[in-house]
C-alpha positions in Angstrom: 58.9 29.8 135.6 56.2 30.7 133.0 53.1 32.8 133.6 50.9 29.5 133.9 53.0 28.0 136.8 52.8 31.3 138.6 49.2 31.3 138.3 48.9 27.9 139.5 51.0 28.7 142.6 48.7 31.6 143.2 45.7 29.6 143.1 47.1 27.0 145.4 48.0 29.7 147.8 44.5 31.1 147.6 42.9 27.7 148.2 45.0 27.1 151.2 44.2 30.4 152.7 40.6 30.0 152.1 40.4 26.6 154.0 42.8 27.4 156.7 43.8 30.3 158.8 46.7 32.1 157.5 49.5 30.5 159.2 53.2 31.3 159.1 53.7 28.7 156.6 51.1 30.3 154.2 52.6 33.6 154.6 56.1 32.3 153.9 55.0 30.4 150.8 53.2 33.6 149.7 56.4 35.6 150.2 58.4 32.8 148.4 56.1 32.8 145.5 56.4 36.6 145.3 60.1 36.4 145.3 60.1 33.9 142.7 57.7 36.0 140.6 60.0 39.0 141.0 62.9 37.0 140.2 61.5 35.7 137.0 60.2 39.1 135.9 63.9 40.5 136.5 65.4 37.6 134.6 62.9 38.2 131.7 63.5 42.0 131.8 67.3 41.7 132.1 67.3 38.9 129.3 65.1 41.0 126.7 65.7 44.7 127.8 68.8 44.8 130.0 71.2 45.1 126.9 69.3 47.5 125.1 69.0 49.7 128.3 72.6 49.3 129.2 73.5 50.2 125.7 71.4 53.3 125.8 72.9 54.3 129.2 76.4 53.8 127.8 75.5 55.8 124.7 74.1 58.7 126.7 77.2 58.7 129.1 79.4 58.8 125.9 77.3 61.7 124.7 77.6 63.7 127.8 81.2 63.0 127.9 81.4 64.1 124.3 79.5 67.3 125.1 81.8 68.2 127.9 84.8 67.6 125.8 83.1 69.4 122.9 82.8 72.5 125.2 86.6 72.2 126.0 87.4 71.7 122.2 85.1 74.8 121.4 87.0 77.0 124.0 90.3 75.6 122.7 89.3 76.3 119.0 87.9 79.8 120.0 91.2 80.6 121.8 93.1 79.4 118.8 90.9 81.4 116.3 91.3 84.4 118.6 95.1 84.0 118.6 95.3 83.6 114.8 93.2 86.8 114.5 95.4 88.7 116.7 98.4 87.3 114.9 96.9 88.2 111.5 96.2 91.8 112.9 99.9 92.1 113.9 101.1 90.7 110.7 98.7 93.0 108.8 99.9 96.2 110.7 103.5 95.2 110.2 102.9 94.6 106.4 101.2 97.9 106.3 104.1 99.7 107.9 106.5 98.0 105.6 104.5 99.1 102.6 104.3 102.8 103.9 108.0 102.7 104.2 108.6 101.3 100.8 106.1 103.9 99.3 108.0 106.6 101.4 111.4 105.5 100.1 110.0 105.2 96.5 108.4 108.6 96.6 111.8 110.1 98.1 113.7 108.4 95.4 111.3 109.6 92.6 111.6 113.1 94.2 115.3 113.0 94.1 115.2 112.0 90.5 112.9 114.7 89.5 115.0 117.2 91.4 118.1 115.8 89.7 116.4 116.1 86.4 115.3 119.7 87.1 118.7 120.6 88.3 120.2 119.1 85.1 117.8 120.9 82.8 118.4 124.2 84.8 122.2 123.7 84.5 121.8 122.9 80.8 119.4 126.1 80.4 122.0 128.3 82.4 124.9 127.1 80.2 122.9 127.8 76.9 121.9 131.2 78.4 125.5 132.0 79.3 126.7 130.8 75.9 123.9 132.9 74.1 124.8 135.9 76.2 128.6 135.5 75.5 128.0 135.1 71.7 125.5 138.2 71.9 128.0 140.3 73.9 130.9 139.3 71.5 128.6 140.2 68.6 127.8 143.4 70.2 131.4 144.2 70.8 132.3 143.4 67.2 129.5 145.5 65.9 130.4 148.2 68.4 134.1 148.1 67.2 133.1 147.9 63.7 130.8 150.8 64.1 133.3 152.9 65.9 135.7 152.3 63.1 133.4 153.2 60.5 132.3 156.4 62.3 136.0 157.1 63.1 137.0 156.5 59.4 134.2 159.0 58.3 135.3 161.7 60.9 138.9 161.1 59.8 138.0 161.4 56.4 136.1 164.6 57.0 138.8 166.1 59.1 142.0 165.0 57.3 140.5 165.0 53.9 141.7 162.6 51.1 145.2 162.0 52.7 145.3 158.1 53.5 148.6 158.3 55.6 147.1 160.8 58.1 143.9 158.7 58.3 145.9 155.5 58.9 148.0 157.2 61.6 145.1 158.9 63.4 143.2 155.6 63.5 146.0 153.6 64.7 146.4 156.2 67.6 142.7 155.7 68.5 142.9 151.9 68.5 145.9 152.1 70.9 144.0 154.5 73.2 140.9 152.5 73.2 142.7 149.0 73.8 144.7 150.6 76.7 141.4 151.5 78.4 140.0 148.0 78.5 
């Protein structure tokens, strides 16, 4: 029914009530007209606005559900992130320990190399020093023997004079005594 039909019904109802006493029939007609009016209003409302309202209600319900799921997803994501942070910390500490061990091994290896080089150089220096000392000792002995021979020869020449046979015999005797004392 249209609005003009509703108005006509309302006018008829008013005219009837004005001329007559409100009877049960008039009251029933009034109630029927109101019910028809409400039904028309509801039909128009549902026809034009019902779909939009239903869609908005559905969208709102989806948003509420999504928000509830978003909180759960956020909690899951935060838990995963915290787990990853913990795992990264553990891996970082393990990597640090590994690097420290490698650095310690490398420093010990380098220390051993340096000590080995130092020992090698020390042994070389000791060998050189021993060689030099032996040469110097041999040289000093040779110089001492030569000096003793010269001095002895001079002494023998002074004692024995110009006699060469006596000089050689005396020097041989001195050499034998000196060699036996060593």
